[in-house]
Each structure stands twice: as structure tokens, then as C-alpha cells.
C-alpha atoms as one frame of an Amber mdcrd trajectory, in Angstrom:
protein
  -6.771  -4.954 -18.261 -10.646  -5.153 -19.855 -13.410  -5.937 -16.983 -14.144
  -9.810 -16.454 -17.113 -11.153 -16.000 -17.437 -11.270 -12.062 -16.072  -7.821
 -11.298 -17.905  -5.470  -9.141 -19.551  -2.863 -11.129 -17.930  -0.019  -9.471
 -16.060   3.388  -9.013 -13.296   2.329  -6.582 -12.071  -1.223  -7.251  -8.761
  -2.676  -5.979  -7.327  -5.793  -8.259  -4.679  -8.082  -5.754  -1.443  -8.544
  -7.438   0.380 -10.041  -3.949   2.425  -8.929  -1.360   1.741  -5.072  -1.670
   1.295  -4.468  -5.096  -2.363  -3.533  -5.981  -4.436  -2.109  -8.892  -6.417
   0.859  -8.100  -8.916   1.960 -10.330 -10.946   4.800  -8.254 -12.847   7.504
 -10.452 -11.504   7.510 -13.744  -8.089   7.489 -12.016  -5.564   5.066 -12.577
  -2.267   3.977 -10.049  -0.038   0.897  -9.452   0.928   0.493  -5.460   4.664
  -0.693  -4.218   5.344  -2.614  -7.468   6.283  -5.873  -6.531   6.649  -8.172
  -9.634   9.305 -10.872  -8.687   8.757 -14.603  -8.922   8.278 -17.485  -5.812
  11.688 -18.519  -5.483  13.200 -15.432  -5.996  14.867 -13.035  -3.911  13.880
  -9.377  -2.423  17.114  -7.348  -1.238  16.562  -5.582   1.881  19.679  -3.536
   2.266  22.741  -4.654   5.323  23.055  -8.004   3.417  18.972  -8.827   4.086
  17.444 -10.681   1.784  13.892 -11.730   1.462  12.461 -14.749  -0.560   9.599
 -15.060  -2.193   6.593 -17.866  -1.608   4.108 -17.239  -3.852   3.538 -15.743
  -7.539   2.458 -12.370  -8.556  -1.175 -12.029  -9.939  -0.163  -9.064 -12.320
   3.325  -8.529 -14.380   4.059  -5.108 -16.397   2.444  -6.687 -19.532  -0.786
  -6.862 -17.884  -1.537  -2.992 -16.214  -3.436  -0.237 -18.500  -2.549   3.043
 -18.814  -1.073   4.449 -14.829  -2.361   7.756 -13.895   0.592   7.031 -11.483
   2.510   5.167  -9.213   2.309   5.104  -5.143   5.071   4.149  -3.402   5.547
   3.845  -0.116   9.308   3.063  -0.006  12.079   1.597  -1.353  12.224  -1.787
  -0.702  13.290  -4.723  -2.831   9.701  -6.500  -2.430   8.096  -3.099  -2.646
   9.795  -2.236  -6.038  12.199  -4.665  -7.537  14.436  -5.485 -10.528  11.574
  -6.168 -12.630   9.710  -2.608 -11.972  12.877  -0.407 -12.758  13.422  -2.385
 -16.069   9.580  -2.555 -17.307   7.677   0.316 -15.988   7.768   3.827 -18.324
   9.918   5.834 -16.924   7.639   9.466 -17.641   5.164   7.455 -14.891   4.627
   9.311 -12.301   5.585   7.962  -9.128   4.268   9.917  -5.827   6.574   8.281
  -2.522   8.919   9.095  -0.362  12.026  12.154  -0.597  14.239   9.308  -0.124
  12.884   6.653  -2.701  12.257  10.086  -5.098  16.213  10.332  -4.962  16.388
   6.968  -5.848  14.116   6.229  -8.798  15.893   9.630 -10.152  19.199   7.878
 -10.465  17.374   5.361 -12.361  16.209   7.217 -14.337  12.439   8.038 -13.363
  11.507  11.636 -14.413   8.061  12.237 -12.489   8.595  11.820  -8.971   6.831
  13.825  -6.449   8.440  13.047  -3.448   6.027  14.079  -0.185   6.960  14.942
   3.509   4.856  13.813   6.167   0.861  15.602   5.741   2.370  17.337   1.964
  -0.518  16.741  -0.789   0.212  15.359  -4.165  -2.923  15.934  -6.906  -4.166
  14.776 -10.200  -7.041  16.200 -12.152  -9.366  15.134 -15.183 -11.902  16.958
 -16.251 -14.354  17.817 -12.615 -12.845  15.108 -10.974  -9.998  15.061  -8.532
  -7.714  12.919  -6.960  -5.967  14.627  -4.188  -3.016  11.610  -2.638  -1.741
  12.996   1.344   1.471  11.482   2.500   1.173  10.019   6.265   4.345   9.363
   8.218   4.996   6.092  10.133   8.046   3.853  11.170   9.015   1.304  10.050
  11.456  -0.154  12.690  11.371   0.349  16.088  13.915   2.549  18.156  17.454
   2.571  16.978  16.489   0.283  13.256  13.862   2.738  12.729  17.392   4.692
  11.247  18.801   2.103   9.307  15.799   1.122   7.359  14.567   3.054   4.728
  11.798   6.244   4.983   8.243   5.092   4.989   4.966   6.631   4.160   1.527
   6.050   4.414  -1.241   7.856   2.095  -4.661   8.865   2.093  -6.678   8.473
  -0.785  -9.420  11.190  -2.056 -11.732  10.886  -4.567 -13.068  15.008  -4.873
 -16.001  15.550  -7.146 -17.141  18.751  -7.802 -15.306  19.976  -4.561 -16.836
  17.499  -2.067 -15.150  14.063  -1.084 -16.974  10.862  -2.432 -14.427   8.850
  -1.111 -11.542   8.311   0.972  -9.376   5.472   1.986  -5.917   4.763   4.154
  -3.120   2.723   2.750  -0.859   2.502   5.646   2.527   1.711   3.854   5.024
  -0.393   6.122   4.910   1.313   9.330   4.087  -0.386  12.975   1.457   0.712
  14.662   1.691   4.050  16.760  -0.955   5.929  18.131  -0.334   9.206  16.437
  -1.976   7.097  13.186  -4.711   8.712  14.122  -4.246  12.208  13.115  -4.771
  10.311   9.907  -9.034  11.236  11.155  -7.915  14.538  12.983  -6.233  15.913
   9.322  -8.513  14.124   6.518 -11.689  12.743   7.938 -13.958   9.221   8.035
 -12.409   6.365   5.897 -13.697   4.497   4.008 -11.890   1.810   3.659  -8.309
   1.233   5.726  -6.345  -1.184   4.112  -2.825  -2.253   6.110   0.675  -3.696
   5.476   0.088  -7.056   7.661   2.797  -9.789   8.338   5.093  -9.051  11.536
   7.526  -9.006   9.004  10.974  -9.463  11.195  14.216  -7.798   9.967  17.293
  -8.015  12.233  15.089 -10.243  14.534  12.910  -7.346  15.315   9.336  -7.013
  13.894   9.075  -4.008  11.690   5.564  -4.622   9.917   2.508  -4.689  11.951
   1.019  -7.931  13.093  -2.078  -9.275  14.197  -2.274  -7.346  16.840  -1.155
  -4.029  16.254  -3.285  -4.315  12.721  -6.244  -4.930  14.557  -5.451  -1.699
  17.176  -5.085  -0.055  13.827  -8.667  -1.133  13.314 -10.196   0.049  16.918
  -8.257   3.482  16.189  -9.376   4.301  12.965 -13.102   2.805  12.772 -13.054
   1.731   9.103 -16.571   0.240   7.581 -13.974  -1.715   5.691 -10.433  -3.545
   6.008  -8.702  -5.240   3.340  -5.532  -6.312   4.474  -2.022  -6.947   2.258
   1.033  -7.679   2.439   0.556 -10.944   4.835   2.002 -13.817   3.275   4.402
 -13.694   0.163   7.834 -13.858   1.927   9.508 -15.586   4.239   9.952 -12.877
   6.588   6.744 -12.610   7.406   5.588 -14.455  10.425   2.179 -13.107  11.331
  -0.549 -14.806   8.987  -3.681 -13.021   7.734  -5.861 -15.741  10.341  -4.210
 -13.926  13.488  -4.862 -10.725  11.893  -8.744 -11.839  11.320  -9.205 -13.466
  14.980  -7.765 -10.840  17.227 -10.632  -8.731  15.280 -13.097 -10.927  15.633
 -11.664 -11.266  19.563 -12.063  -7.677  20.036 -15.494  -7.489  18.468 -13.994
  -4.554  16.307 -17.244  -3.019  14.147 -16.763  -2.981  10.269 -16.085  -5.244
   8.062 -12.980  -7.787   6.969 -12.394  -8.687   3.194  -9.381  -9.769   2.506
  -8.601  -9.807  -1.315  -6.935 -12.868  -3.028  -3.853 -12.440  -5.443  -5.066
 -12.053  -8.801  -9.247 -11.099  -7.393 -10.660  -7.698  -8.257 -12.811  -6.351
  -4.882 -14.749  -2.646  -4.521 -13.375  -0.659  -1.927 -16.582   1.159  -1.071
 -18.592   0.226   2.005
């Protein structure tokens, strides 16, 4: 998509498509995350007979996408990879995801999946730039429920120029808050931005994504200069609106800036 008037002239931007779908332009690279193109009123299948109804219209559709270097998929759920993605995204597009999701996509005809286990990396290189993706472990459900839900991963994205990291961001994926996420800083270094999946999603009566309090816990743990929350109001299983997260961050007087992105908006991911 051509840059429109008013969009930031920056080398690291995000266009928010809704839910966890983002078009990330990081240096010379273009990534799509968690492609979800269902329309308002359509239902996403979550497994075990569970479904969730979309409440909003997506801001991106496959026909609007530029040429992609790859797709980043946190896990295989119908609100993160839907039937439209399977039908309309090019089967040869590289997809960086979990081993479980990679097997599922291979069965659907996708031929360039990269299955990452915790802390493994995948790289894209063009000219003198490298985009490095490191898989971060996540927990999608408490206790025994974790074994019933799909494998989930977060991702640290690093833009490397001339051997130096010029930008580093963390996308949480559909994980609950856990103190071990502090390893992101220990293994990868300070972050320029954190993009948490919020919403306080409920499944079988239990919370399976971070709510406002847990999202604030993550900000307090990782101390990013910028936080861009996503995944908070698009489906009927979300129970924790964005305002709860913003209020909790303010109540704790946490450092950094919360920079919400609204569907269809392009924002900078630099401080």
C-alpha cells in the first residue's frame, strides 16, 4: 500500500488491521502478523466446539496487502489465522510460527513455514539489513488448560544494520503474564517497543490472554519506552477493555508511553 498523507516518515511502522493483525514495515522488510480477515458478525473457531464472534470490521484485507517478506503467526486459532487467510494468502509466503502451527499450515498447502521452538531464531536478509525473529515462550492458559490450547509464542523482532541492532521490539502473542518473560531483556537486550496481546480473553470460564492488570505487569517488567496494545475489543470473548490497561498503567505511574493504534491507522514504533 502506498504511504498516504499524514503517515509517519519512519523506517519502523505498524498499520493496525484489528485484533492481532498488523502490517509491520521494519527497515526494508514487510511482515504481516496473525492474519484475521473475518467480518463483523462472522465467527472464529477456537477448538473443542468453542467459537467467538467478531464485533468489528477488519481494516485490512488480502487484496490490500503489499508484497510480503513473511508472516508472523503466534499460534493457530481461528481469530489469528482464519479461513480467508488459508484461501487467499500466497502459499509460498514464508510463515514464522510454532512447530504445531507449522504442521497445520503445511497440511493446508503452505510450503515455506519456519517452525521455531523457544529462543530459536529465523532471519530475513536483504542488502545490508537483517530482520531477526526470536521465538519467546508463552502460556496461553492456566494449569491443565494450557495442554488443551495451541502452542503459542511471542516474538522479539530486531532490525540489524552493519552488525548493530538499530531497533528491537517484542510482540507478546496470546500469552498470560509470567515472570519468566523477563528473559526477553536478559537474552535480547533493551526494547524500543512492546506490543502486548490484551483483552482478558475467556475460554471455558478461564482467562487465557492478558487483561489490563497483567498487561501493566508486563510493562512494569520490561520497561519499554513505548507500548502499543492490540487484541482488546474485536471479539465477544474479550472481557478487559483497553481502558482498563491504560488506567492501570497510569495508576502505577509506569514510565514510558502507551500509544494505542486504531484500526486502519499507521503509527511509528520508535520512541
